[in-house]
C-alpha positions as CSV (number, residue, x, y, z in Angstrom):
1,M,24.8,12.2,-26.5
2,T,21.1,13.0,-26.6
3,S,19.6,16.1,-25.1
4,A,17.5,13.9,-22.8
5,I,20.6,12.3,-21.3
6,T,22.2,15.7,-20.9
7,R,19.1,17.0,-19.2
8,R,19.0,14.0,-16.9
9,R,22.6,14.6,-15.9
10,A,21.8,18.1,-15.2
11,L,18.9,16.9,-13.0
12,K,21.3,14.6,-11.1
13,S,23.7,17.5,-10.6
14,A,20.9,19.7,-9.3
15,A,19.7,17.0,-6.9
16,A,23.1,16.4,-5.5
17,G,23.6,20.1,-4.6
18,I,20.2,21.0,-3.5
19,G,20.3,19.9,0.1
20,L,23.0,22.5,1.0
21,A,21.5,25.2,-1.2
22,A,17.9,24.7,0.2
23,G,19.1,25.1,3.8
24,S,20.7,28.5,3.0
25,G,17.6,29.7,1.2
26,A,19.6,30.3,-2.0
27,L,19.4,27.7,-4.7
28,T,22.8,28.1,-6.4
29,G,25.3,25.9,-8.3
30,F,22.9,24.5,-10.9
31,P,23.3,24.5,-14.6
32,T,21.6,27.7,-15.9
33,I,18.4,25.9,-17.0
34,W,17.9,24.5,-13.5
35,A,18.9,27.7,-11.7
36,Q,16.0,29.2,-13.5
37,N,13.5,26.4,-13.5
38,I,14.0,24.0,-10.6
39,K,11.9,26.0,-8.1
40,N,9.1,26.4,-10.6
41,I,8.5,22.7,-11.1
42,T,5.4,21.3,-9.3
43,L,4.4,17.7,-9.5
44,R,0.8,16.9,-8.6
45,Q,0.3,13.6,-6.9
46,F,-2.9,11.9,-5.7
47,G,-3.4,8.8,-3.7
48,T,-4.7,7.4,-0.4
49,G,-3.7,8.6,3.1
50,V,-1.6,5.6,3.5
51,S,1.3,7.1,1.6
52,G,0.0,10.6,0.9
53,Q,1.7,12.0,3.9
54,N,2.8,15.7,4.2
55,P,6.3,14.9,5.7
56,I,7.2,13.1,2.5
57,A,6.3,16.2,0.4
58,A,8.3,18.4,2.7
59,K,11.3,16.2,2.4
60,V,11.0,16.2,-1.4
61,K,11.2,20.0,-1.3
62,Q,14.2,19.9,1.0
63,D,16.1,17.3,-0.9
64,L,15.1,17.9,-4.5
65,G,14.0,21.5,-4.6
66,F,10.8,21.2,-6.5
67,T,7.2,21.1,-5.1
68,L,5.1,18.0,-4.6
69,N,1.4,18.7,-4.2
70,M,-0.4,15.8,-2.6
71,T,-4.2,15.1,-2.7
72,V,-5.6,12.4,-0.5
73,L,-8.6,10.4,-1.6
74,D,-10.2,7.1,-0.6
75,T,-9.5,4.0,-2.6
76,D,-12.5,4.1,-4.9
77,A,-12.1,7.8,-5.6
78,A,-8.5,7.3,-6.4
79,A,-9.4,4.6,-9.0
80,Q,-12.0,6.9,-10.5
81,R,-9.7,10.0,-10.7
82,A,-6.9,8.0,-12.3
83,R,-9.1,6.9,-15.2
84,T,-11.4,9.9,-15.7
85,Q,-9.2,12.9,-14.9
86,P,-5.8,12.1,-16.3
87,N,-4.8,15.8,-16.8
88,S,-5.5,16.6,-13.1
89,Y,-2.3,14.8,-11.9
90,D,1.3,14.0,-12.8
91,I,1.9,11.1,-10.5
92,A,-0.7,8.4,-9.6
93,D,-0.1,6.9,-6.1
94,I,-2.4,3.8,-6.5
95,E,-2.7,0.2,-5.5
96,Y,-1.8,-2.6,-7.8
97,F,-5.3,-4.0,-8.1
98,I,-6.4,-0.5,-9.4
99,V,-3.7,-0.8,-12.1
100,K,-5.7,-3.5,-13.7
101,K,-8.5,-1.0,-14.2
102,V,-6.4,2.1,-15.0
103,F,-3.5,1.2,-17.2
104,P,-5.5,-0.3,-20.1
105,A,-7.3,3.1,-20.3
106,G,-4.1,4.7,-21.6
107,V,-3.8,7.4,-19.0
108,L,-0.4,6.3,-17.7
109,Q,2.9,6.0,-19.5
110,P,5.1,2.9,-19.1
111,M,8.2,3.6,-16.9
112,D,11.7,2.8,-18.3
113,T,13.2,0.5,-15.7
114,R,16.7,1.4,-17.0
115,K,16.2,4.8,-15.4
116,L,15.5,3.3,-12.0
117,K,18.8,3.2,-10.0
118,N,17.5,0.6,-7.5
119,F,15.4,-1.5,-9.8
120,D,17.6,-4.6,-9.2
121,K,17.0,-4.3,-5.4
122,I,13.2,-4.2,-5.5
123,V,11.6,-7.0,-3.5
124,P,11.0,-9.9,-5.9
125,L,7.3,-10.1,-5.0
126,F,6.9,-7.2,-7.5
127,I,9.0,-8.8,-10.2
128,T,8.3,-12.5,-10.2
129,G,5.5,-12.8,-7.7
130,K,7.6,-14.9,-5.3
131,L,9.2,-13.7,-2.1
132,T,11.7,-16.6,-2.2
133,P,12.4,-19.0,-5.0
134,D,10.2,-21.6,-3.2
135,S,7.2,-19.3,-2.6
136,V,3.8,-20.1,-3.9
137,I,2.2,-17.2,-5.8
138,A,-0.9,-16.0,-3.9
139,Q,-4.3,-15.7,-5.4
140,G,-5.8,-12.4,-6.5
141,T,-4.2,-9.6,-8.4
142,A,-0.6,-10.3,-7.5
143,P,1.4,-7.1,-8.3
144,H,3.8,-8.8,-10.8
145,T,0.8,-9.8,-13.0
146,V,0.1,-6.1,-13.7
147,G,3.6,-4.8,-13.1
148,F,5.0,-4.8,-16.6
149,V,3.8,-4.1,-20.2
150,E,5.1,-5.5,-23.4
151,G,6.7,-2.4,-24.7
152,K,7.2,1.4,-24.5
153,D,3.8,2.1,-26.1
154,S,2.0,-1.0,-25.0
155,L,-1.2,-1.2,-22.9
156,K,-1.0,-5.0,-22.7
157,F,0.3,-6.5,-19.4
158,A,3.4,-8.7,-20.0
159,K,3.5,-12.3,-18.7
160,K,7.1,-11.9,-17.6
161,P,9.4,-8.9,-16.6
162,T,10.3,-6.5,-19.4
163,E,12.0,-3.1,-19.4
164,W,8.7,-1.3,-19.0
165,F,7.0,-0.9,-15.6
166,T,3.4,0.1,-15.2
167,M,4.5,1.7,-12.0
168,V,7.2,1.5,-9.4
169,P,6.3,-0.3,-6.1
170,T,6.6,1.8,-3.0
171,I,4.5,0.4,-0.1
172,Y,2.8,-2.9,0.8
173,N,1.7,-4.9,3.8
174,A,0.0,-8.2,5.0
175,D,-3.4,-7.5,6.4
176,T,-5.4,-9.5,9.0
177,L,-7.9,-8.9,11.8
178,G,-7.4,-6.5,14.6
179,I,-8.7,-7.5,18.0
180,R,-9.1,-6.1,21.5
181,P,-7.4,-9.0,23.5
182,D,-8.7,-7.6,26.7
183,L,-12.3,-7.8,25.5
184,V,-12.6,-10.8,23.1
185,G,-12.2,-13.3,26.0
186,R,-10.6,-16.1,24.1
187,P,-7.9,-16.9,21.6
188,I,-8.5,-15.7,18.0
189,T,-6.9,-18.1,15.5
190,Q,-8.9,-18.1,12.2
191,W,-10.7,-15.7,9.9
192,K,-14.1,-17.2,10.7
193,D,-13.7,-15.8,14.3
194,L,-14.9,-12.5,12.8
195,V,-18.4,-13.9,12.5
196,D,-18.5,-15.9,15.7
197,P,-21.9,-15.2,17.4
198,A,-19.9,-14.5,20.6
199,F,-18.9,-11.2,19.0
200,K,-22.4,-10.2,17.8
201,G,-22.8,-6.5,17.5
202,K,-19.0,-6.1,18.2
203,A,-17.5,-6.9,14.8
204,S,-16.8,-4.8,11.8
205,I,-15.7,-5.3,8.2
206,L,-14.3,-2.6,5.9
207,N,-16.6,-1.0,3.3
208,I,-14.3,-0.8,0.3
209,P,-15.9,-3.4,-2.0
210,S,-12.7,-4.7,-3.8
211,I,-11.0,-5.2,-0.4
212,G,-14.0,-6.1,1.8
213,I,-15.0,-8.9,-0.5
214,M,-11.5,-10.5,0.0
215,D,-11.9,-10.4,3.8
216,A,-15.3,-11.9,3.3
217,A,-13.8,-14.7,1.1
218,M,-11.2,-15.5,3.8
219,V,-14.0,-15.8,6.3
220,C,-16.2,-18.0,4.1
221,E,-13.3,-20.3,3.2
222,S,-12.4,-20.5,6.9
223,L,-16.0,-21.5,7.7
224,G,-15.8,-24.2,5.0
225,V,-18.9,-22.9,3.2
226,I,-17.1,-22.0,0.0
227,K,-13.9,-23.3,-1.7
228,Y,-12.9,-20.7,-4.3
229,A,-11.0,-21.6,-7.4
230,D,-9.5,-18.1,-7.1
231,K,-10.7,-15.8,-4.3
232,G,-9.4,-12.8,-6.3
233,N,-11.5,-13.7,-9.4
234,M,-14.8,-15.1,-8.3
235,T,-17.6,-16.4,-10.5
236,K,-21.0,-14.8,-10.3
237,A,-22.2,-17.8,-8.4
238,E,-19.3,-17.5,-5.9
239,I,-20.1,-13.7,-5.5
240,D,-23.7,-14.5,-4.9
241,K,-22.9,-17.1,-2.2
242,T,-20.3,-14.8,-0.5
243,I,-22.7,-11.8,-0.4
244,G,-25.5,-14.1,0.7
245,K,-23.5,-15.2,3.8
246,L,-22.6,-11.6,4.6
247,I,-26.2,-10.5,4.5
248,E,-27.1,-13.5,6.7
249,F,-24.5,-12.4,9.3
250,K,-25.6,-8.7,9.0
251,K,-29.3,-9.6,9.6
252,A,-28.3,-11.6,12.6
253,G,-26.7,-8.4,14.0
254,Q,-23.1,-9.5,13.8
255,F,-21.7,-6.2,12.5
256,R,-21.6,-3.0,14.6
257,A,-20.3,-0.9,11.7
258,F,-18.7,-0.8,8.2
259,W,-15.7,1.5,8.1
260,K,-14.0,3.2,5.1
261,S,-11.2,5.2,6.6
262,F,-8.2,4.6,8.9
263,D,-9.6,7.0,11.5
264,E,-12.9,5.2,11.6
265,S,-11.3,1.9,12.3
266,V,-9.2,3.4,15.1
267,N,-12.1,5.1,16.7
268,L,-14.3,2.0,16.7
269,M,-11.5,-0.1,18.4
270,T,-10.5,2.6,20.8
271,S,-14.0,3.1,22.1
272,G,-14.6,-0.6,22.5
273,E,-17.7,-0.4,20.2
274,V,-15.9,-3.0,18.1
275,I,-13.6,-5.7,19.5
276,I,-12.8,-7.7,16.3
277,Q,-12.6,-6.2,12.8
278,S,-10.8,-5.8,9.5
279,M,-7.9,-3.6,10.2
280,W,-4.7,-2.1,8.9
281,S,-1.4,-2.5,10.8
282,P,-0.7,1.2,11.5
283,A,-4.3,1.5,12.8
284,V,-3.6,-1.2,15.3
285,A,-0.4,0.7,16.3
286,A,-2.4,3.9,16.6
287,V,-4.8,2.2,19.1
288,R,-1.9,0.9,21.1
289,S,-0.3,4.3,21.1
290,K,-3.3,5.5,23.2
291,G,-2.4,2.9,25.9
292,I,-5.2,0.5,24.8
293,A,-4.5,-3.2,24.2
294,C,-4.9,-4.1,20.5
295,T,-3.4,-7.0,18.5
296,Y,-2.9,-7.5,14.8
297,Q,-3.7,-11.2,14.9
298,P,-1.9,-13.7,12.8
299,L,-4.4,-16.3,11.5
300,K,-4.2,-19.9,10.4
301,E,-5.3,-19.2,6.8
302,G,-2.8,-16.4,6.2
303,Y,-2.9,-12.8,5.3
304,R,-4.7,-10.7,2.7
305,S,-2.1,-8.5,1.1
306,W,-2.0,-5.2,-0.8
307,G,0.7,-3.2,-2.6
308,G,0.9,0.3,-4.0
309,G,3.2,2.3,-6.2
310,L,3.8,5.4,-8.3
311,G,2.7,5.7,-11.9
312,L,3.5,8.5,-14.4
313,A,0.8,10.4,-16.1
314,K,0.7,10.0,-19.9
315,H,1.1,13.7,-20.5
316,L,4.4,14.1,-18.5
317,K,7.4,15.1,-20.6
318,G,10.5,17.3,-20.6
319,L,11.7,18.7,-17.3
320,E,8.6,17.5,-15.4
321,L,9.2,13.9,-16.6
322,D,12.8,14.0,-15.6
323,A,11.8,15.5,-12.2
324,A,9.3,12.7,-11.8
325,Y,12.0,10.0,-12.4
326,E,14.3,11.8,-10.0
327,Y,11.5,11.8,-7.4
328,I,11.0,8.1,-7.9
329,N,14.7,7.3,-7.6
330,W,14.7,9.4,-4.4
331,Y,11.7,7.6,-3.1
332,L,13.5,4.3,-3.4
333,S,16.8,5.6,-2.0
334,G,16.0,4.9,1.7
335,W,14.5,7.9,3.6
336,V,10.9,7.2,2.6
337,G,11.3,3.5,3.0
338,A,12.5,3.9,6.6
339,Y,9.7,6.4,7.2
340,L,7.1,3.9,6.0
341,N,8.7,0.9,7.7
342,R,8.5,2.8,11.0
343,Q,4.7,2.9,10.6
344,G,4.3,-0.8,10.1
345,Y,4.3,-0.9,6.3
346,Y,7.0,-2.4,4.2
347,S,9.3,-0.6,1.6
348,A,9.9,-1.9,-1.9
349,V,13.7,-1.6,-1.5
350,L,14.8,-3.0,1.8
351,D,18.5,-2.4,1.5
352,T,18.3,1.3,1.3
353,A,15.6,1.7,3.9
354,K,17.8,-0.2,6.4
355,Q,20.5,2.5,6.1
356,F,18.0,5.1,7.5
357,M,16.9,3.0,10.5
358,K,18.5,2.3,13.8
359,P,19.6,-1.3,14.1
360,E,17.1,-1.8,16.9
361,E,14.3,-0.5,14.8
362,W,15.2,-2.8,11.9
363,A,15.4,-5.8,14.3
364,F,11.9,-5.0,15.6
365,W,10.1,-4.2,12.4
366,M,11.8,-6.4,9.9
367,E,13.3,-9.3,11.9
368,G,10.6,-9.9,14.4
369,K,13.0,-9.5,17.4
370,P,12.0,-8.1,20.8
371,A,12.4,-4.4,20.8
372,A,15.8,-3.5,22.4
373,I,14.6,0.1,22.8
374,D,11.2,1.9,22.9
375,I,9.9,2.0,19.3
376,T,8.6,5.3,18.1
377,A,6.7,6.5,15.1
378,P,8.3,9.0,12.6
379,D,6.8,11.9,14.6
380,G,8.2,10.6,17.9
381,T,5.0,9.1,19.3
382,L,5.6,5.9,21.3
383,M,4.4,2.9,19.4
384,E,5.8,-0.1,21.3
385,K,7.7,-0.3,24.6
386,K,11.0,-2.0,25.0
387,G,10.6,-5.8,24.9
388,A,7.5,-5.8,22.6
389,V,7.5,-8.2,19.6
390,R,5.8,-7.3,16.3
391,D,2.5,-9.1,15.8
392,G,3.1,-11.8,13.2
393,G,6.9,-11.7,13.5
394,S,9.4,-11.0,10.8
395,F,9.0,-9.7,7.3
396,Y,9.5,-13.1,5.9
397,E,7.0,-14.7,8.3
398,R,4.3,-12.1,7.5
399,M,4.8,-11.6,3.7
400,G,5.6,-15.3,3.3
401,H,2.1,-16.2,4.5
402,V,0.0,-14.2,2.1
403,A,-3.1,-16.1,0.9
404,C,-4.4,-13.5,-1.5
405,W,-3.9,-10.0,-2.9
406,N,-6.5,-7.3,-3.2
407,S,-8.1,-7.8,-6.6
408,V,-10.2,-6.5,-9.4
409,M,-12.3,-9.4,-10.7
410,D,-13.5,-10.0,-14.2
411,E,-17.0,-9.6,-12.6
412,D,-16.0,-6.5,-10.8
413,K,-19.1,-4.4,-11.7
414,Y,-21.4,-7.3,-10.6
415,M,-19.4,-7.7,-7.4
416,V,-19.7,-4.0,-6.5
417,Q,-23.5,-4.1,-7.2
418,K,-23.9,-7.1,-4.9
419,W,-21.7,-5.6,-2.2
420,N,-23.8,-2.5,-2.2
421,E,-26.9,-4.7,-1.8
422,F,-25.1,-6.1,1.3
423,I,-24.4,-2.7,2.8
424,A,-28.0,-1.6,2.1
425,A,-29.6,-4.8,3.4
């Protein structure tokens, strides 16, 4: 038996006993090495505010005993840090489209799927690209296309599943437009409604180039002005035409603002400055929690989707690497999944998350059924009143109608340059 396996068993023993020990303030009952070292382990994680939430770090400390330090960055800053400051973190909490930029740089180590207890329960979107066997794989950087590498020391993405993960999926969603139904004055059914002159000066699109360009592509295709071969990998000519249309709309006064953060989008909608915009599901819920009507509108052309996960820094080894694997296994074991589901996101392992949710919560969030009870956020804030139905319906209705994934294009640098021209126009 190797020392690595022995050490891993020691870690499992530690994790099993730590809940009781932590509550008493005395960490006891560990193998000697863990009695000395478990409290001294600190894992440094960075990512966006979507999943970089303090209650998760607190629960790690309670359940596993070691410390998780979280740093919250915006999407672009996260991509830059992952590539350029690899010694500043242990765990990268990043989106899949960023993996396309980051993993080939050699800053992350492939993850051994044989060490992941719930690997076989991960939603197949992240393994094969298909939600069901009959699903059509959406355009863009679908997570499974950057989810595996060819071997333990490989930087080359594999065309089919292997034993080596680039990162483990943790969180994802199907994004669409948020609207103020009390103020738009008519049904909203398509992406092109974002640029309807009726909403001049009352519309907004998010200012994160790699994501905003995908919303713009959904709008342009909805208008019938461009038919992309792949919205997630545009040619220069397609980028030029897409940005040209955005500048045209901007000069006509269509957009009130361009937001970068969750809070900005909530404030724009709450104030009524904006009545239709790119939006994230929990932001819509946050507006509703203030007693203001806000709908996450299902649209004819489908959703723009995104997914995130946890990657291991190249330098991780020894006890810290074992702790990181234990943390990842804990992440997929249910508590975090339920915590994220209750905010309108989706967890990568549904079976375990379900065990940590009330049947009524599961029915509302995952099955699209009318709420049998008041639906609350993890902090107890009222999100939906009894009788409400989730916008877009069930998990399979929402994730089954994904038209494209957030992407990094071959012409990414050119796209970002043109996007910045749009913002500055």
